[in-house]
C-alpha positions in Angstrom: 90.1 106.1 4.6 88.4 103.3 6.0 89.5 101.6 9.4 89.9 97.8 9.3 87.0 96.7 11.5 84.8 98.3 8.8 85.7 95.7 6.1 85.6 92.3 6.8 88.3 89.9 4.9 89.4 91.8 1.9 90.7 90.3 -1.4 88.7 88.6 -3.8 85.2 87.2 -3.3 84.4 83.5 -4.1 84.1 83.0 -7.5 80.3 82.2 -8.9 79.1 82.0 -12.1 77.9 85.2 -13.5 75.1 85.7 -16.4 76.9 87.3 -19.4 73.9 87.7 -21.6 72.3 91.2 -21.3 69.9 92.2 -18.5 67.0 92.0 -20.7 67.6 88.4 -22.1 67.9 88.0 -18.5 64.7 89.3 -17.5 62.8 87.7 -20.6 63.7 84.1 -19.1 62.2 85.0 -16.0 59.4 86.2 -18.0 59.1 82.6 -19.6 59.2 81.1 -15.9 56.9 83.2 -14.1 54.4 84.9 -17.0 51.3 85.4 -15.0 53.5 86.9 -11.7 53.5 90.4 -10.9 56.4 91.7 -12.2 56.2 95.6 -11.3 53.5 97.5 -9.7 52.8 101.6 -8.5 52.7 101.9 -5.2 50.4 104.7 -4.7 49.6 105.3 -1.4 48.5 103.1 2.1 45.1 103.4 1.6 44.8 101.7 -2.1 44.0 98.5 -2.2 46.1 95.6 -4.1 43.2 94.7 -6.2 43.1 98.5 -7.3 46.9 98.6 -7.7 48.6 99.1 -11.4 50.7 96.3 -12.4 51.8 94.4 -15.0 53.3 90.7 -15.0 55.9 89.7 -16.3 54.7 88.5 -19.4 53.1 91.7 -20.3 56.3 94.1 -19.0 58.2 91.9 -21.4 55.8 92.2 -24.0 55.6 95.9 -24.2 59.0 96.1 -23.4 59.5 94.8 -26.9 57.4 96.8 -28.5 58.8 100.0 -27.1 62.3 99.0 -28.7 60.6 98.1 -31.6 59.4 102.0 -31.5 63.2 103.1 -30.5 64.5 100.9 -33.5 62.3 102.7 -35.9 63.7 106.3 -35.0 67.3 104.8 -35.4 68.5 103.8 -31.9 70.9 100.9 -31.8 73.5 99.5 -30.0 75.6 102.0 -27.8 73.1 104.8 -28.1 72.0 106.9 -25.7 68.2 107.1 -24.4 67.2 109.4 -21.8 64.2 108.4 -19.4 62.0 111.0 -18.2 59.7 109.0 -16.4 58.0 108.9 -12.8 58.2 105.7 -10.8 55.6 103.7 -11.8 55.3 100.3 -14.2 55.8 102.9 -17.0 59.4 103.6 -15.9 60.1 99.4 -15.9 58.5 99.6 -19.4 60.8 102.4 -20.4 64.2 100.7 -18.9 63.7 97.1 -20.6 62.7 98.5 -23.8 65.9 100.8 -24.4 67.9 97.8 -23.5 66.2 95.5 -26.0 66.8 98.0 -28.6 70.5 97.6 -27.7 70.4 101.1 -26.4 71.6 102.4 -22.7 69.2 104.5 -20.6 70.6 107.8 -19.3 67.7 108.8 -16.1 66.5 112.3 -16.3 64.6 113.6 -12.8 61.8 115.5 -13.7 62.6 117.6 -10.9 66.4 118.6 -11.6 66.2 122.5 -12.6 66.4 123.1 -16.3 70.4 123.8 -17.0 71.2 120.5 -15.4 68.7 118.8 -17.9 70.0 120.5 -20.8 74.1 119.2 -19.5 73.1 115.8 -19.5 70.7 115.4 -22.7 73.8 117.1 -24.2 76.8 115.5 -22.6 75.3 111.8 -23.2 74.2 112.1 -26.6 70.7 110.9 -26.2 69.0 111.7 -29.1 65.9 110.2 -28.2 64.0 110.8 -24.4 61.2 108.4 -23.0 58.8 110.9 -21.3 55.0 111.0 -20.3 53.0 113.6 -21.1 53.0 115.0 -17.5 57.3 115.0 -17.5 57.8 116.0 -21.2 56.6 119.6 -19.9 59.6 120.0 -17.8 62.3 118.9 -20.2 64.1 122.1 -22.3 63.9 122.5 -25.5 66.5 120.7 -27.2 67.0 118.3 -30.2 66.1 115.2 -28.8 63.3 113.7 -30.1 60.2 112.8 -27.5 58.6 109.6 -27.3 55.8 109.7 -24.9 54.0 106.6 -22.9 50.5 107.7 -21.7 49.3 105.5 -18.9 47.5 102.7 -21.1 50.7 102.4 -23.6 48.2 103.0 -26.2 51.2 104.2 -28.6 52.8 100.8 -28.6 49.9 98.8 -29.7 51.1 98.9 -33.4 54.5 97.9 -32.6 55.6 93.9 -34.3 55.3 91.5 -30.6 58.4 89.3 -31.4 61.8 91.2 -29.7 63.6 92.9 -31.6 67.1 90.9 -33.3 69.8 93.1 -31.3 72.9 91.3 -30.0 74.1 92.8 -26.9 77.1 91.8 -25.5 78.3 91.8 -21.9 80.6 94.7 -21.9 77.7 97.1 -23.8 76.6 99.9 -21.9 73.3 99.3 -19.9 73.1 102.8 -18.4 74.5 105.9 -17.8 74.1 107.2 -14.2 75.8 110.6 -13.4 77.2 111.8 -10.3 76.3 114.8 -8.2 79.2 116.5 -9.1 80.5 117.4 -5.8 84.3 116.7 -7.2 83.8 119.4 -10.3 81.6 118.7 -13.5 78.9 116.0 -13.2 80.6 112.2 -14.5 78.7 110.2 -16.6 79.4 106.7 -15.3 79.2 103.9 -17.9 77.6 100.8 -16.3 77.7 97.5 -18.1 75.3 94.6 -18.6 78.1 92.3 -17.3 78.0 94.5 -13.7 74.3 94.6 -13.9 73.7 91.3 -14.1 76.7 90.7 -11.3 74.7 93.0 -9.0 71.6 91.3 -9.7 72.7 87.7 -9.0 75.0 88.7 -6.2 72.2 90.7 -4.4 69.2 88.5 -4.6 71.3 85.5 -3.6 72.8 87.8 -0.4 68.8 89.0 0.3 67.3 85.8 -0.5 65.3 86.8 -3.1 63.1 85.4 -5.6 59.3 84.5 -6.6 56.7 85.3 -4.1 58.7 88.2 -2.3 58.0 91.8 -2.6 61.0 94.5 -3.2 60.1 98.2 -2.4 61.9 100.2 -5.1 62.6 104.0 -3.1 66.0 105.5 -4.8 65.3 108.0 -7.3 66.4 105.9 -10.7 69.1 108.8 -11.3 70.9 107.0 -8.1 72.7 104.1 -8.2 71.2 102.7 -5.4 68.4 102.5 -7.6 70.0 99.7 -9.5 70.0 97.7 -6.2 66.5 97.8 -6.2 65.4 97.2 -9.7 67.2 94.6 -11.3 67.6 92.2 -8.2 63.9 92.1 -8.4 63.5 91.9 -11.9 66.2 89.3 -12.2 65.0 87.2 -9.7 61.3 86.8 -10.6 60.5 88.8 -7.2 57.4 91.6 -7.7 58.8 95.6 -7.7 56.9 97.7 -6.1 57.9 101.2 -7.5 57.2 103.6 -4.8 58.2 107.1 -5.9 58.9 108.8 -2.6 62.6 109.2 -3.7 61.5 113.1 -3.4 61.0 113.1 0.1 60.4 110.3 2.6 57.4 109.4 4.2 56.8 109.7 7.8 58.2 106.3 9.6 54.4 106.0 10.6 53.0 106.6 7.1 56.1 104.2 5.9 55.0 101.5 8.3 51.5 101.7 7.0 53.0 100.8 3.4 54.9 98.2 4.5 51.9 96.5 5.6 49.8 97.0 3.0 51.5 95.7 0.4 52.9 93.0 2.3 56.3 94.0 1.5 59.3 91.5 1.7 62.4 94.2 1.9 63.2 97.3 0.9 66.7 100.0 1.4 66.7 103.0 2.5 69.4 105.1 3.6 71.2 105.1 6.7 69.7 108.5 7.8 66.3 107.0 7.0 67.3 103.6 9.0 67.9 105.9 12.0 64.7 107.7 12.0 63.2 104.1 11.4 65.1 102.4 14.5 63.9 105.0 16.7 60.4 104.8 15.9 60.1 101.6 16.6 62.2 102.0 19.7 60.3 104.9 21.2 56.7 103.5 19.9 57.4 99.9 20.6 56.0 99.1 17.2 57.0 96.4 15.0 57.6 95.9 11.5 55.1 93.8 9.7 55.7 90.2 9.7 56.1 89.8 5.8 59.5 91.6 6.5 62.3 89.5 6.2 65.4 91.9 5.5 65.9 95.2 5.9 69.2 97.0 2.9 70.8 100.2 4.2 74.1 102.3 3.7 75.5 105.1 2.5 76.6 106.4 6.4 78.1 105.6 9.6 75.3 103.6 11.7 75.0 104.7 15.2 76.1 101.4 17.1 73.1 102.1 19.9 70.5 101.5 17.3 72.2 98.4 16.2 72.1 97.0 19.6 68.2 98.0 20.0 67.5 97.0 16.5 69.1 93.3 17.1 65.8 92.7 19.2 63.7 92.5 16.0 65.3 89.7 14.7 65.4 91.3 11.1 68.6 90.9 9.4 70.0 94.0 8.7 72.0 94.0 5.0 74.7 97.3 5.2 75.9 97.9 1.7 79.2 99.8 0.3 80.0 101.1 -3.0 80.4 103.8 -5.2 78.6 104.2 -8.3 81.4 103.1 -10.5 81.6 99.6 -8.7 77.8 99.4 -10.3 76.4 100.7 -7.0 77.6 98.2 -4.2 81.2 96.5 -3.5 80.4 94.8 -0.3 77.7 94.0 2.2 77.4 92.8 5.4 74.6 90.8 6.2 74.0 90.8 10.2 72.0 87.3 10.3 74.6 85.7 8.7 77.8 87.0 11.1 78.3 87.0 14.6 77.6 90.2 16.0 80.2 92.5 17.2 79.2 93.0 21.6 79.9 97.3 20.5 77.0 97.2 17.9 79.6 98.7 15.3 78.6 97.4 11.8 81.0 96.7 9.0 80.8 97.4 5.6 81.3 93.5 5.1 83.1 91.6 2.3 83.6 91.7 -1.4 80.3 90.9 -3.5 80.4 88.2 -6.1 83.4 88.1 -8.4 84.8 91.6 -6.9 88.2 92.2 -5.2 88.7 94.3 -2.6 92.0 95.5 -1.4 92.9 97.8 1.1 96.3 100.1 0.1 98.2 102.9 1.2 99.2 106.0 -0.6 101.8 103.9 -2.6 99.1 101.6 -3.5 100.9 98.8 -1.4 98.5 96.9 0.9 98.4 98.3 4.7 99.4 96.4 7.6 97.1 94.7 9.6 95.5 97.0 12.2 95.5 100.1 9.6 93.4 102.0 7.9 93.6 102.7 4.0 91.7 103.1 0.9 89.4 100.7 -0.7 90.2 99.7 -4.5 87.9 97.6 -6.6 87.9 95.7 -9.2 86.2 92.5 -11.1 83.0 92.4 -12.9 81.5 95.0 -11.0 83.5 97.7 -12.3 81.7 100.4 -14.9 83.7 101.0 -18.2 
């Protein structure tokens, strides 16, 4: 149940235009606008120089994704096909995601650390006939009928593919990816995220974060979780640089994390509420500050400690509190602490509906609750999955 103070202004968000093109088409436009800008980089660690970091420009990423799409098309992949991705967080993961979309298919994340039984279930249930993997992750996949397409570090296997993008018409309601829930209420459920939902999320998040060219978004969540959608696509579709950290297995210590933020000149990042509490505690106890490059911090997933919120305000860095299930394309509401008068008690609301989304508080009879009463959150609009 959600208490009334947790949700601000329930109801339809202001109508804003939402791009109805495919996610990959929006990205291709950004690639034409910013061809030489770094689109994605792999974060190797706090002691790696930026000059030695593996990275791709928007033009390079777009071209590699086009070539991968041609290879997938030759394997029979097309509209509404499902293609597994078993790739570590890296520039190769961005190539795989966009290449699958450009072929008209939907990507199905396969965490290489998952048990073999879960990977087998995901492959069988999704109907993935092809899996894009790396040589080091392919060995962890269960033997099955899916064909493996391996990406090496230099993408040499794509060199002979045609350069022009494949001619595939993807509609806004086509499936862009299939994110499987944890299965806490039964068997894991595959949620069909649409291109419309992803572009809406990306554009709403970019507007809320103030994300665009010249900024660097640190990506931390496993691509198997919906939170990763809110990291990857707002960056790539806004012209910002996506930094793939690959720390989803075990987040680094706060001090290690602070060195990464400084070394890579990170503009913003998204973390769980639990890790944010650790970060806030460390900063309060040590007297340290986030690097000057950090302009905002996104977090969500649990109730926030009011005392930490009150202490955090001294940093002057806005908190963006997000809330939403996978079925709402990761996020249904935002609260931007820098744009709303703070509560004296330090409570942090989950905010207001994101663009083109309708959020209501209803009771057990699906009727609006009375002012001041708790209720269940209901979501409608472009953000909903199929």
